[in-house]
C-alpha positions as CSV (number, residue, x, y, z in Angstrom):
1,M,98.4,170.0,74.8
2,S,96.2,171.1,72.0
3,T,92.8,170.4,71.9
4,G,93.1,170.9,68.4
5,Q,92.4,168.1,65.6
6,V,95.0,166.2,65.5
7,A,96.6,164.5,62.0
8,F,95.7,161.6,62.3
9,T,91.7,161.9,63.3
10,E,89.5,162.6,60.7
11,S,87.9,166.1,59.2
12,E,84.0,166.8,61.2
13,E,83.3,166.7,57.5
14,R,84.2,163.1,57.5
15,Q,82.5,162.8,60.6
16,E,79.6,163.9,59.9
17,L,79.4,161.8,57.1
18,R,80.0,158.5,58.7
19,K,77.2,159.8,61.3
20,Q,74.6,161.1,58.9
21,V,75.6,157.3,56.9
22,A,75.1,155.1,60.0
23,K,71.3,157.0,60.3
24,L,70.1,156.1,56.9
25,A,71.2,152.7,56.9
26,A,70.1,151.8,60.9
27,S,66.5,153.5,59.5
28,Y,66.7,150.0,57.4
29,G,69.3,147.6,60.0
30,R,70.3,143.4,59.6
31,E,66.7,142.4,59.4
32,W,65.6,144.1,56.7
33,F,69.0,143.2,55.1
34,T,68.5,139.8,55.3
35,E,65.1,139.1,55.2
36,R,65.6,140.5,51.5
37,A,69.1,138.1,51.1
38,R,67.5,135.0,52.0
39,A,64.4,135.4,50.4
40,G,66.6,136.3,47.3
41,E,65.8,139.8,46.2
42,K,67.8,142.7,46.3
43,T,68.6,146.2,48.4
44,T,68.2,148.5,45.8
45,E,66.1,150.5,47.2
46,L,68.8,151.1,50.4
47,W,71.4,151.6,47.0
48,L,69.3,154.2,45.5
49,E,69.1,155.8,48.6
50,I,72.5,155.9,49.2
51,G,72.7,157.6,45.3
52,R,69.9,160.0,46.3
53,N,72.1,161.3,49.0
54,G,74.7,161.9,47.9
55,Y,76.8,159.1,48.9
56,L,77.2,156.6,46.4
57,G,79.3,158.4,44.7
58,I,80.5,160.8,47.1
59,N,84.8,160.2,45.5
60,I,83.8,161.5,41.6
61,P,84.3,164.0,40.3
62,E,81.1,167.0,41.1
63,E,80.9,167.4,37.1
64,H,80.4,164.2,36.4
65,G,77.5,163.8,39.4
66,G,80.1,163.1,42.0
67,G,80.9,164.5,45.6
68,G,84.3,165.6,45.1
69,G,86.1,163.5,47.6
70,G,88.3,161.1,48.2
71,I,89.0,156.8,48.0
72,G,89.0,157.8,51.8
73,D,84.8,159.6,52.1
74,I,83.6,156.9,49.9
75,A,85.0,154.0,52.4
76,A,83.7,155.9,55.4
77,V,80.2,155.1,53.8
78,C,81.1,151.7,52.7
79,E,81.9,151.4,56.7
80,E,78.8,152.7,57.5
81,L,76.3,150.5,56.6
82,A,78.6,147.5,57.3
83,A,78.2,149.3,60.9
84,Q,74.7,149.1,61.1
85,G,74.4,145.5,59.9
86,C,73.8,146.0,55.9
87,P,76.8,146.0,53.7
88,L,76.9,146.3,50.6
89,L,79.7,144.7,48.0
90,L,79.0,147.0,45.1
91,M,79.7,149.5,46.8
92,V,83.3,148.4,46.7
93,V,83.0,147.4,42.9
94,S,80.7,150.2,41.3
95,P,82.2,153.9,42.7
96,A,84.8,152.9,44.3
97,I,86.8,150.8,41.5
98,C,85.2,151.4,38.3
99,G,84.2,154.9,39.8
100,T,88.1,155.2,40.2
101,V,89.1,153.7,36.8
102,I,87.0,155.9,34.6
103,S,87.5,159.3,36.7
104,R,91.2,158.6,35.9
105,F,91.6,157.3,32.6
106,G,88.0,157.4,30.7
107,T,87.8,159.9,27.9
108,D,85.2,162.9,28.0
109,E,83.0,161.2,27.1
110,Q,83.4,158.2,29.1
111,K,82.5,160.0,32.5
112,R,79.8,161.9,30.5
113,R,78.4,158.6,29.6
114,W,78.7,156.4,32.7
115,L,80.3,158.1,35.4
116,P,76.7,159.8,36.5
117,G,74.8,156.2,36.2
118,L,77.4,155.0,39.2
119,C,76.8,158.6,41.1
120,D,73.2,157.8,41.5
121,G,72.8,154.4,41.5
122,T,70.9,153.9,38.3
123,G,73.9,152.9,36.7
124,T,75.8,149.8,38.8
125,M,79.2,148.6,36.9
126,A,80.4,145.4,38.0
127,F,84.3,144.5,37.8
128,A,85.8,141.0,35.6
129,I,89.2,140.3,36.4
130,T,89.3,137.0,38.0
131,E,89.5,134.1,36.0
132,P,88.9,129.9,36.6
133,D,93.0,129.2,35.3
134,A,94.4,132.7,36.7
135,G,92.9,133.1,40.1
136,T,95.9,135.4,42.2
137,N,98.2,135.6,39.3
138,T,97.2,138.5,37.0
139,H,99.7,137.6,34.0
140,N,97.9,134.3,33.7
141,I,94.6,136.0,32.5
142,T,93.6,134.3,29.1
143,T,90.9,136.6,28.3
144,T,91.8,138.6,24.9
145,A,90.7,141.8,23.2
146,R,91.2,141.8,19.2
147,R,90.9,144.3,17.0
148,D,88.1,144.1,14.7
149,G,87.4,146.6,12.2
150,D,87.5,150.0,13.9
151,G,86.2,147.8,17.2
152,W,87.0,145.1,19.6
153,V,86.4,141.7,20.0
154,L,86.1,139.6,23.8
155,K,86.8,136.0,24.2
156,G,87.4,134.3,27.5
157,Q,85.8,133.4,30.7
158,K,85.8,135.1,34.1
159,I,84.5,134.4,37.9
160,W,83.8,135.3,41.3
161,I,81.9,138.6,39.2
162,S,79.4,140.4,42.4
163,G,76.5,141.6,41.1
164,V,76.6,141.0,37.3
165,D,72.9,140.0,37.3
166,E,72.5,144.2,39.0
167,A,74.8,145.9,36.1
168,D,73.8,147.6,33.3
169,N,77.9,147.2,32.6
170,V,80.4,145.2,33.5
171,L,84.8,146.7,33.1
172,V,86.5,143.5,31.8
173,V,89.9,143.1,31.9
174,A,91.3,141.8,28.7
175,R,94.8,141.1,27.1
176,T,95.6,142.3,23.6
177,E,98.5,141.7,21.6
178,D,101.2,144.7,21.1
179,A,102.5,144.5,17.4
180,R,105.9,146.0,18.8
181,T,106.0,142.5,21.1
182,G,103.7,140.2,20.3
183,K,103.4,140.1,24.2
184,L,100.1,139.7,25.7
185,K,99.2,143.4,27.8
186,P,96.3,144.1,29.9
187,C,93.6,147.1,28.5
188,L,89.8,147.3,30.4
189,F,86.8,147.3,28.6
190,V,83.2,148.0,29.5
191,V,80.8,145.7,28.0
192,P,77.7,146.1,29.0
193,T,75.6,142.5,30.3
194,D,72.9,142.1,27.8
195,A,75.8,142.4,24.6
196,E,75.7,139.2,22.3
197,G,77.7,136.9,23.4
198,L,77.7,137.8,27.2
199,E,77.1,134.8,30.2
200,H,76.5,134.8,33.3
201,T,76.4,131.4,35.9
202,P,74.7,132.2,39.3
203,I,77.8,130.1,41.8
204,P,75.8,128.6,44.8
205,M,76.8,130.9,48.3
206,E,76.7,129.8,51.3
207,I,77.2,133.7,52.8
208,V,73.4,135.5,53.4
209,S,73.8,138.4,50.8
210,P,71.8,140.2,48.1
211,E,75.0,140.1,46.4
212,R,75.4,136.5,43.8
213,Q,78.8,135.7,42.4
214,F,78.9,134.7,39.0
215,Q,80.8,133.1,36.4
216,V,81.0,135.2,33.5
217,F,81.1,133.6,29.5
218,L,82.7,136.4,26.5
219,D,82.6,134.3,23.3
220,D,83.0,136.6,20.8
221,V,81.8,139.4,22.1
222,R,81.3,142.8,20.0
223,L,82.2,146.1,21.4
224,P,82.6,150.2,19.1
225,A,86.1,151.7,19.5
226,D,85.0,154.0,22.5
227,A,84.5,150.4,24.9
228,L,88.3,150.4,25.6
229,V,89.0,152.7,28.9
230,G,92.1,154.8,28.3
231,D,95.3,154.3,26.8
232,E,95.3,150.6,24.9
233,N,99.2,150.6,26.6
234,G,98.6,152.0,30.0
235,G,96.5,148.9,31.2
236,L,99.0,147.8,33.9
237,V,99.1,151.7,35.5
238,Q,95.6,151.7,35.2
239,L,94.2,148.6,36.1
240,F,96.1,149.0,39.9
241,A,94.9,152.2,40.0
242,G,91.6,150.6,40.7
243,L,93.2,148.0,42.7
244,N,94.1,149.9,46.1
245,P,91.2,151.6,45.8
246,E,89.8,148.0,46.5
247,R,91.8,146.6,49.0
248,I,91.3,150.3,51.5
249,M,87.1,148.8,50.6
250,A,87.6,145.6,51.6
251,A,89.0,147.1,54.6
252,S,86.5,149.0,55.4
253,F,84.1,146.4,54.4
254,S,85.7,144.2,57.5
255,T,85.4,146.7,59.8
256,G,81.8,147.4,59.6
257,L,81.1,144.6,59.8
258,A,83.6,143.9,62.8
259,R,82.6,146.6,64.6
260,Y,78.7,145.6,64.0
261,A,79.7,141.9,65.1
262,L,81.2,143.8,68.3
263,E,78.1,145.7,69.3
264,R,75.7,143.1,68.9
265,A,78.2,140.8,71.3
266,T,79.5,143.5,74.0
267,A,75.0,144.7,73.8
268,Y,74.2,140.8,74.7
269,A,76.8,140.4,77.2
270,K,75.3,143.3,79.7
271,E,72.3,141.7,79.7
272,R,72.5,138.2,79.6
273,T,72.8,136.9,83.1
274,V,74.1,133.8,84.4
275,F,75.3,133.2,88.5
276,Q,73.7,136.4,89.0
277,T,75.4,138.6,87.3
278,P,76.3,139.5,83.4
279,I,78.6,137.8,81.9
280,G,80.0,140.3,80.4
281,A,81.4,140.5,84.6
282,H,83.5,138.2,83.0
283,Q,87.0,138.9,82.0
284,A,86.9,135.7,80.0
285,V,84.2,137.4,78.2
286,A,85.2,140.5,78.1
287,H,88.8,140.6,76.9
288,P,88.0,138.8,73.8
289,L,86.1,141.9,73.2
290,A,87.9,144.1,74.5
291,Q,90.9,142.9,72.3
292,S,88.5,142.7,69.4
293,H,88.1,146.7,69.9
294,I,91.9,147.8,69.4
295,E,92.8,144.9,67.4
296,I,89.7,146.3,64.7
297,E,90.4,150.1,65.8
298,M,94.2,149.5,64.9
299,A,93.1,148.8,61.6
300,R,90.4,151.6,61.1
301,L,93.6,153.3,61.5
302,M,95.6,151.6,58.9
303,T,92.4,151.8,56.3
304,Q,92.4,155.3,57.3
305,K,96.2,156.3,56.6
306,A,96.2,153.8,53.6
307,A,93.6,156.1,51.7
308,A,95.2,159.3,53.1
309,L,97.5,158.7,50.9
310,Y,96.4,157.4,48.3
311,D,95.1,160.4,48.0
312,A,97.9,162.2,48.1
313,G,98.7,160.5,45.5
314,D,101.1,158.8,46.9
315,E,101.4,155.5,44.9
316,M,103.8,153.1,46.5
317,A,103.0,153.6,49.5
318,A,99.1,153.5,49.2
319,G,99.7,150.0,47.8
320,E,102.0,149.3,50.9
321,A,99.5,150.4,53.7
322,A,96.0,149.4,51.4
323,N,97.5,145.8,51.5
324,M,98.1,146.0,54.8
325,A,95.0,147.1,56.1
326,K,93.1,145.0,54.5
327,Y,94.9,142.2,56.0
328,A,93.9,143.7,59.0
329,A,90.7,144.2,59.5
330,A,89.9,141.1,57.6
331,E,91.8,139.3,60.5
332,A,90.4,141.7,63.4
333,A,86.8,141.3,61.4
334,C,86.8,137.4,61.6
335,D,88.8,137.5,65.1
336,A,85.5,139.9,65.9
337,V,82.2,137.8,64.6
338,D,84.2,134.5,66.3
339,R,84.5,136.3,70.2
340,A,80.9,137.1,69.3
341,V,78.7,133.2,68.3
342,Q,81.1,132.4,71.6
343,T,79.9,135.1,74.0
344,H,76.0,134.8,72.2
345,G,76.8,130.9,73.1
346,G,73.5,128.8,71.4
347,Y,71.8,131.4,70.6
348,G,75.6,132.5,68.8
349,I,74.1,129.5,65.9
350,S,70.2,131.0,65.6
351,Q,69.1,132.1,63.2
352,E,67.8,135.1,65.7
353,Y,70.9,137.0,66.9
354,G,72.5,136.8,63.0
355,M,75.6,135.8,64.1
356,A,76.2,132.9,62.3
357,G,75.8,134.0,59.1
358,L,78.8,137.0,59.8
359,L,81.4,133.8,60.1
360,V,81.3,133.1,56.0
361,A,81.1,136.6,55.3
362,T,83.7,137.6,57.3
363,R,85.8,134.6,56.3
364,A,85.8,135.9,52.4
365,G,87.3,139.5,53.6
366,R,90.4,136.4,54.1
367,I,90.8,135.3,50.8
368,A,89.3,138.4,48.4
369,P,90.0,140.6,47.4
370,V,93.1,139.0,47.5
371,S,94.8,136.9,49.9
372,R,96.1,137.6,53.2
373,E,99.2,135.0,51.5
374,M,99.9,137.1,49.0
375,I,99.3,140.3,51.3
376,L,102.6,138.8,53.4
377,N,104.1,138.0,50.0
378,F,103.8,141.6,49.6
379,V,105.6,142.5,52.4
380,A,108.1,140.5,52.8
381,M,109.5,141.4,49.0
382,H,107.8,145.2,49.0
383,S,108.6,146.0,52.9
384,L,111.0,144.0,53.9
385,G,113.7,143.6,50.9
386,L,113.3,140.0,50.3
387,P,113.5,137.7,48.0
388,K,110.4,137.1,45.9
389,S,109.3,133.6,47.1
390,Y,107.0,133.3,44.5
């Protein structure tokens, strides 16, 4: 049998990228990360160092300051940060969603203006799609954009918008009226977070994270014509071009957290001795951890498949794989953290060991950026050909 690289393994470059990102993140570590989060401080220092090393914009074209890689590369960065206990939620949003959309559909001037800042970390961009009354149903978005002279005026509200307080701009999904049909169609606008008429209110969260969640209000926010990204009539295609990377990144975020929890639980099971033997020698402890290892590796493999399909330009197959990866990764992460807490016993719910805080962090993966129920709807309908249920 050949010992050469097989098709389902990552390239040596990708593996080296993982190694270097893990090394950088380990120099900060979980304790540093949680101290900042609990103190209400930001992890800007780590964010900027990732940018300086070229990891933050690794999926963005080289001519705009990026690494010229694919979504699989930025997903690897996201996973390795989380695996060292430093999950950065804005990686999902700024370089992956916003960076992808602007790279693919922005004008040359828009790319020059916004992409270099996404790459070096100095121009972080948030993403606003979810609304209080629309939820998962993107077609029910009521935030509108109307033409006003040469520019646009945005009005509406968004909810669960990550990191607005850290971002210079936010990529807003609004709807414009189609002059031909009179129907509303989705369009994407880059809105400065300090624009007049834009306000954001923090949402108190139980999760221990440096990145906060906000409700955003857009009250007649005036924008120049070039705030519109891409073609006014191609909004839906452009929107979904950003959502597949979002699911791939969310999967990597989850598998990274799962790996961190499993590593901590395994180390504890080797050291903790009760009844004259380490608890890891008992199958009641060992088997759940082994099961998590299997589940995590399967989710990682599906995530790599989704990224490979996306980078190859196979949008339909990538959509199916990205949804499956996100589902599998969230389930694996929730189970891994639950088992890690149980392995630690009473220490599992102490701040000292840091396991309990991960329960909320990983549980969010079953809800966002798309609920597991909607993924099951997607798979039932598109993969199995069952009638639409919603």
